[in-house]
N, C-alpha and C positions, 0 to 999 in steps of 0.2 A: 495275615495266617486267617483270622477269623474272617476277614472282609469287611467289607463299609457298612454301617448301620445308620438309619436317619427315619425321623416322624416327621411328619407336616401338623402343624398346629391351626386352624382354622376355626373361624367364627360360622356356628352353624345356621346364623340367622342368614348367612350368606350362602354357603356353600352345602350340600347333601355330602354324603361317606361316597356315592358312586363318582361324584366328580372328584373327589381329591384321590381317590384309587385311581381313575385314570390318568391325572396329574403325575401319580407315583409313575405307572406303569412305562408312561410318555419319559422321563427322566432315566429308569434306568433301561430304558430301550437307547435313548442318546448316550447314555455312557457306554452302552455294551458298544455300540459302533463305534465312537471315540478309539476305544480300546483296540478294535478291530483294524481299522484304517485312520491311524492318529494326523495322517498326511492330507484327510480330503477336507474341501472347502467347507467352512462352516454353515454354511447357507445352501448345501446341499445336503445338509446332516438328516436323515430321516427321523421323524418324529414317530411316527405309527407302524405297530407289529403289525404281520401278515394279517392275523386274525383282525385286527379295526379297520386295516386296508379294506379288506376283503367286505366287512361290514358295511362299510362306507360305498364303496363303488357297486357292490354285487346285490347284498341283502335288501338294502335300503331303494333298491332300484329293479326286483325282483317284479315287474309289472308285464311282463309278456304275455297276450290274450290276442286269441282268435274268436273271431265273430261270427257267429254260424250266417247272419243275413248279410255278411259281405262274400259274395260268389263272383265268379267271371263276368256274369252279366248284369251285375247289382253291385258297382263298387265305386260309383259316382251320385252327388247328391241328386240328380234329374231320373235315373233309374231306381234308385231308392224310392222314389217320389212317387214314379209310375207303379210300382209294386201296391204301393199304398193304395192308390184310385183302384188301382182292380180291385183291391179289396171291399171298398168301402165309396163308390163311385156317387153314392147320394146324400152320403153326410154332409153336415157344413165344413168345410174348412176355412174360410174367412170369414169375417163379420167385420163393416167397416161404415159408422155413420149408416146404422140402418139399413143397408144392403148387404146382402149373404151371397155366397161362391161355395156352388157344392165342391165337391174334388172332382167330378167329371167336368164341370164348368170349367173352374181355375185351369183344369191341364189341358183341356178343348183350346180355350185362348190362348195357353202359353206355345200350344204346338203351333197352331196358326203364327202366331208373331216368331217362333224359330225359323218357321219355312220362309218366311220374307225376310229376316235375317239371313239366311242362307245366300237368299238370292243376291243380298247385298256384299256377299262375300266373306260373311263371319264363319267362323270355324274354330277348329280346337288351336287354344291358346291365343286367339285373336281377343283384344281387347275392346270390351263395347262400355262406353258412360254411360251411366242414371243418373239422369240430372230430373229427378221428380220430387214432389212432396208425397209424405207418408200419406199413402191410401190403397185399396185396393189394387189400381193400375198398376202401383210398384211392384205388386208379390206377382201380378202375370209378367211384368218385366223381367224380374229376376231369375222366374224359372223359362221365360223362352228365351232369354241370353245362354244358360246352361244349357237348355235342349239345342240349341244351334250348334253348342260345341264351344260357344265365348268364356271367356271371363268377365265379370262386371265390375265395373270401376264407379265406387259412388261420387255423385259430384252435386253437392247441397247447396241450392238454389239459394240459401242463406248467405253464401261464401262471398268475398268479395271479388271481383268479377278478373282482376289478375292472378288471384290465386285461383279460380279455375280453369284461366288460360294456362296457368304453369301446369295444372295437370294433364290436360286437353293436348298441352304441347309433348310434356315430358312421357305420357304413354303410350303417344301417338294414336291417338283414337283415331278410327275410321266413320264411325257410327256413334251418333246418340241418342237416345230414348226420353223422351222428356211428354210434358204434357201444355198444352197450349197457353195457358196464365202464366206459366214460367218459362215458356222456350226464349223467350227476353233474355233469359239469364247464362243462355251456352254461350259462349265465347264464339267470336266470328273469327274461327281460323280455319284456311285454304284446305279444302280437299276431305271437311269433316261433312256426314250426309248427318242432317239432323230431322229426326221421325218422331211427330207427336203422336202417342198412341188415343187419345180421344179425338181431337180433329181430322184424324188421319182413319181412323178404326175403318172406314169402309173397304180400305188398299188390303185390309187382311181378312174380307169375306170371299176372296175367292180362294181360300187355301185351304187344303184340308184339313179335318181334327184330329185324325190318327196322330197315333205316336211316328216320330221319325225312328230311322235307321240311327244306329250311335255309333260315333265317330270317337268318342272323347275316352281317353286313359284316364287310369288313377293319377297317375304324375302329369298330367294336364293343370292348368290353373283353372281355378273356380273363382275367384277374385281378388280385386287388388285394392287394398285400402291405403291411401295415403295419411302419413302420420305427419309431424312435425319434424322439421331436420337442422340439424344445429348450424347449417352454412349459410342459413337463411332461405333454402330451397325446400319444400316439403317431399319425401321419399314414399316410391309406391312399395308397400310390402305384398308380393306375390305366394299367395297362398294356393295350393295343389287338391284336389278333392280329395287324395287319399289321406291328407292330413287333418280335413274338415270332418270327414267320416269318420275317422275314428273318435273324433271329438265327441261326434254327437251320438256314435254306438257306445262310450264310456258312459256318455251322461243319460241316455234310456235304461243303462243297465243298472246306474247309478242312483237314478230319481225317476221311479217307472212312469210313464205318461200313459194316461187310459185313453177309450173314446168317450168320458166324460169331463176329462179335464179341456181346460179354456186358457191359454196364453197368452198374457198381454204382450202385444209388442210396441214398447214404446222410447227406444231407442234411435237414439239417432242413425242412419243408416252408412253414416260415414267414422262408424265407431265400432269396433268389432263386436261387442255384446249383441249387436242385431243380427249378427248371420247366426249364434243361435236362435234367436228369437221367431228368425222366418221361417229356418228350415227343420228344427227339431220337431213341433207339434207337427206336423204334415209330414213328417216321415214316419211319424206313429198314430195316425187318426184321430187327431183332437182336433179341436178348434183355434184359431187362431184372431184376434180379437187387435183389431190397429186401432192406437190411439189417434184422434184426429190430430194434425200440423200443428206443432204447439204446445200438444196437450200435455207433453211430458213433462213440463214447467209448469204446470198448473194443478197445486195440490186437491184446491177443490173439484175440478175434472175429473182427478184421477179417482180421486172417492169416490165420485157416484159412478163412474165406467166401470170399477171393481166391483161393486156392489150388485147395481142393475144388471151386468152381464157375467155375474157369477164367477168372477175370476178366480183362479184356482193357483198358478204360477208366474210370479213376474220377477223382474230384477230392479233392483234398487244400487246404485253406488251409494257409499256410506252417508256423504254430506243430504243427498237428496231424503234416505232413510230417513233421517235424525228431523228433517221437517217433516216429513209428511206425519211420523209419528206425534210430533212437536201441533200440528196442524189440521191433522183429518180429523173428521168427528166422531165421536165416541161411539164404538161398536160397530165402525169399520171394517172391509175386513172379513166379515164372516166365513166368505166363502173360500177364501186364503187355503190353502197346503202347504205350499213351501215358497219361500223368498231366496233367491241367488242372490249374493251381494260379493260384488270384484269392482276391480279400478281405482283402488285406495284401501290404504290400511281400515281395518273396523276395529275401531276402539273398543274396549270390553265393557267400556260404561254405555257405549251405544246398543252393544249385543245384551244386556241386563235390560236395559229399558224396553229392546225389542217385546223380551220373554214377558215382561211385566205387563205388557198392554197387549200380544198375542200371542197368548201359552201356547195354542193350539195351532200353530205354526212351526214348521220345520225352517230354522236359517241354516244358508250353507257359504260358509266363506271359500270363493275361489278367487285362484290368483292367477296371471298368465299374461305378456304381453302379446300385441299383434302378428309378433313375427313367429309366433308358436302355437297357428290356430287357436286363438282366443284364450282357453286356461289351460294350466298343464298341473295345478295341484291343488287339491279340495280340502273341504274340513268340515264336518258336522259339528255345527256350535251345539252348546249342552249349557243349559243356563246354572246347574251346579259344578260345574269345572271348577277345579282347582289352579289350573292354572293363570297366571298373574297377566296373560296378554292373550288375543284370539290368534292361534299357529293358521298358517296358509294350508297346513297339511302335509299331505304324502303326495306323490307323483301321480297323475291320473295312467289308465293303460297305454301301456307300449310308449311311454314319457319315461325318461332318464332326469335325474337332477343331480347337479355336481357340484359341491360347494369347496371352492377350491382358493388357494393363496395366489401372489401373483406371479409364480412361478409353476403352475397349474397343478399344484399337488392338493391332493384332498386335507382339507384342513378337520381336527378332533372333534369330537363331538361336544355343542357348546362356545366353539370357538367361529368366531364372526369371520364368512370369507366371501367373495365375488360367487352369487348363483350363476351356472350353467346351465342350459336346457340340449338336452337330447331328443332323440327319436324322429318317429313316422310325423310328428306335428309340427316340423321344422318348414318354415318358410323355405321357397325353392331361393328367393332372395331379396334385394331392392331391384325394381323394374330398372331397366338400362342404366343400374350405377355398381359395375361389377368390381371396380376396387374397395367401394366400401360394404359391399356383399362378403368379399373377402377378407376384411379386417373385422368383420363382427362375428361373420359364421366361420368358424376356426375348425381345423381337423380334430374328430375327438379322438385324443390318446388312449380311453378305457374303452373304445370298441375293436373287435375284430372284423369288421365289416368293413369293405374297401368301399372308400369315400364319405363313411362316415363321418359328421358332424356335428358341431356343438356350436348354442347361442350367446353369446356373453351380453346377458340382459340387463347390465349396468346396476343391478340390484343387490345388496348385504343381505346375509341371512347366517342364520346357522343350525344347527341339527340338534333337537331336545333328545335326553337317552334314549328315548323310545323310536327316532326317527320321524318323527312329527318336527316339520321345519316353520321357524319363525321367521318373518319380516322385519327385515330392522332400517327398512330405508334406501335411497339412491345413494350411489357412491360417484356419479358424476353430477351435471348441472341440467338434468332432465329430473320435471317436477311434473305432478298431478294434483289440478286443479277441480275440484269437484269432478272427480273422476277421467277427466279431458289429460292425455297426455302432451307435456307442451315442452317442447326444447327449448330453453332460457336463450341460448347461442342465436336462433331464429329471429326473437324481437331484438336482441341486441343488432344482430345485423341489419335488420329493419329501420331500425332506429339509426345507427351511424350512417347509413346511405342519404342523411339530412346534410347538407352543406355544412350547418351550422355546428354540429356535433361532433365532439372529438373524441369521446372516450364516454363508454353507456356498460353499467352491471344491471343486469336483472336479477331479481329473489323473489323466490315466495316468502313470506312472512306471516303470522301468526297475529290476527286483528285481538282485539280487546274480548272477542265472543268466541273466539278459538278455530275463527274461520281461516283456512289459507289464501292471503292475497299477491297479487303481481304487485312487486314494486320498481320502477326502474330510477337507477340513479345516474345523471346525465349530467356531463362536463363539455362545456361549449367549447371552441375553438378561442383564441384569445383575439378579444375585439369583438366578436360576434354574439349574438343573444340566441338563444335558443327559444323556439316558441314557447309560449303560455300552455300548462297542462292540457287543458280543453282542446286548442288547438293540435295538440299531438296525438292524442287521444282519436281526433279527425283523421289524420294523417294516417295513423295504423291501420283505422278502420277499412284504407282503400284497399288495403293487401292482407290484413290477418284477420281471422277470425273474431269476434266479439270477446270469445272466453279466454283471447289469446293478447288481450289488450290490458295494459297494467291497470290497476285502480287507485296507483299512486304514481307520482311525476316527483322526484326529489332535484333539485337544480343544486352542483357543489360546483365548487371551485376546483377540485382535483381528487381525483378517488385515493384513499386510504392506502397505504403499502406494507407488505410485509417488510422485514429484511432483506429477504432475498429478491426482494423487488416485483413481487406478486399481488395483485389485490387483497386487499386484507377485510374479504367480504365482511367476517365478524365485527369488524370496525364501521361499516357503514350506517349513518345513523336509523333510529325508525323515524317513519314517516309522519308528520304534523297531518292527523284525521281531519282535522277542519281547514277547509284553504284559507288561505291568508287574504287573496284576491277579491274575496266576495262580501260585501260589506251587509252584515245582519240585519234584515227585517222581519220584524214577528209576524206570523201570522195575522191576519184580519177579520177573515171571517171562519162561521164553524167548520165550513170543508176544509178549509187550509189549516184549519186547526189538528182536524183529526188525520189529515195527509202527515202534518210535520212530526204529529205526534207517533204516528207510525214508522216514519223514518228514522225517527229518534230512536224508539225501542229495537226496531229492526237491526239497525246499525250502531246500534251502543252509544249513540250520543246524547252529550247533554241537550242542546238545541239544535233545531232546524230551521233556517230562515225561506222565506218565499222564493230566495234566488239562489237557493242551493242547487249544483247540480248533482244528481244522484248517484252518478257514477263516478263524480268528482270525490263525494265523500264515503267512495268504498264498495256500491252496491252494484251488483251484477243481476246478472240475468236468471 
């Protein structure tokens, strides 16, 4: 007669009143639905009322934005660059190792290259390899490929030859641009035309330096970046101009660059952060300062470059930011105005250390996969933030984020779910991998646009009450080490290709210093012996980049299993941080004592002998 009444008892240390009120609303809604339809399947009962569902799907994703700079004749990266060249032809565009290029000079060189590439058959959606070290010539190569109508495919000359050959063949490249001193790294694949920008520069002198007629559409590819693949084969992510142009227009609106800004390009070009480093400053009249090859790993060099070049804007992955804060000289970074951080979760403690050292610099935490044009959410870090974490923030312009359960239903605020991405930034898909594309880029049930898709990121997240998103890690076996995305399955597949290896599991584990390290657990076929760790490392380096080679190898008789027969990853033992097959020999000279002391301090070890291997002890580049 009087209905049902209930109350919640809860710890105010763990929950606030708004959270409990939402729980009460969910329970009430569930009870009402059950009464209305008592025969419905329990798994399909909606927990959300219409108001909360609308908030999650629409209000939190109210990101529609029109950018005035994007007109019918300025919808691609190179068109926007040409507009800036016309505005500031004599301004310095690129600085590399004491050599500068003005906007007009860069444009002229890129135009000549573009004409040559067109003569070689490059046009819209043609993929062109770029096997070069970081340099001013690399920038010319990037813009030349785009102006020809093609899309660039990074081929890092530091990668193993077998991996480069896999990319060249998978992408079906017909042309590869390179430099004479690294041309030997270009795979010898039949039908591929290799052109060295430096040693064959005279070939380009015959061409005009004026802008070319444009044949590229916003839906044509701008670049293809290959990422780690779970099957043992890297997969190429194809990004269209419309996606990356939207990303850069948003970035300029959020973090405006001016003519006085100097942006540092230090990210290896096979990783997507490099894309905004290459293009954003040169679409806005700023100066791009290019670090020397390998310089991105040298704190002393970077600190000097930042100060001598007056760098105002740069990017760090969190682990490198921590190293830089620890090792850079006091007073470094006086010119800095803003630092972008992405590639890995940003710890709260690191955020606070950043502000303690650089209280004059803005810190922006960004999140996004290669499959969605670099970044899709943003958060402005604040040293006085009351939050117990550093969120990844809210979706950028024209991007939508959906946090869903296994049945693709929105989860309530505060509940963990799978993070899906929708909007203009989505990749076309994986090059020549239609089945994988269909599995990962699925129809968007929340959009009225025909053919709209959303991307399953593999990340877990939840909404905070104000619509801010908190990142909670991976839901699969993909990890990030020092900001680099790694499919553990690719390493496992490579190891199991060895005749003696029966089973392999690769994990990312924290060492005593709190750093993530790759650990390979290896089981041999009965009666066979697996090669020693140093030999396994050498084998892996023939096909995998150095950052994908495990720091530790643990030999097991068998892998631990759960009750249902799956590998019990939690039961895998922690690796022995000291290699047992190396006899300890103490340092004998002052130099050896210094080196051993530095290694021991860096790797958190009690002692290091003169025969120990840095990488076998857990070191990395």
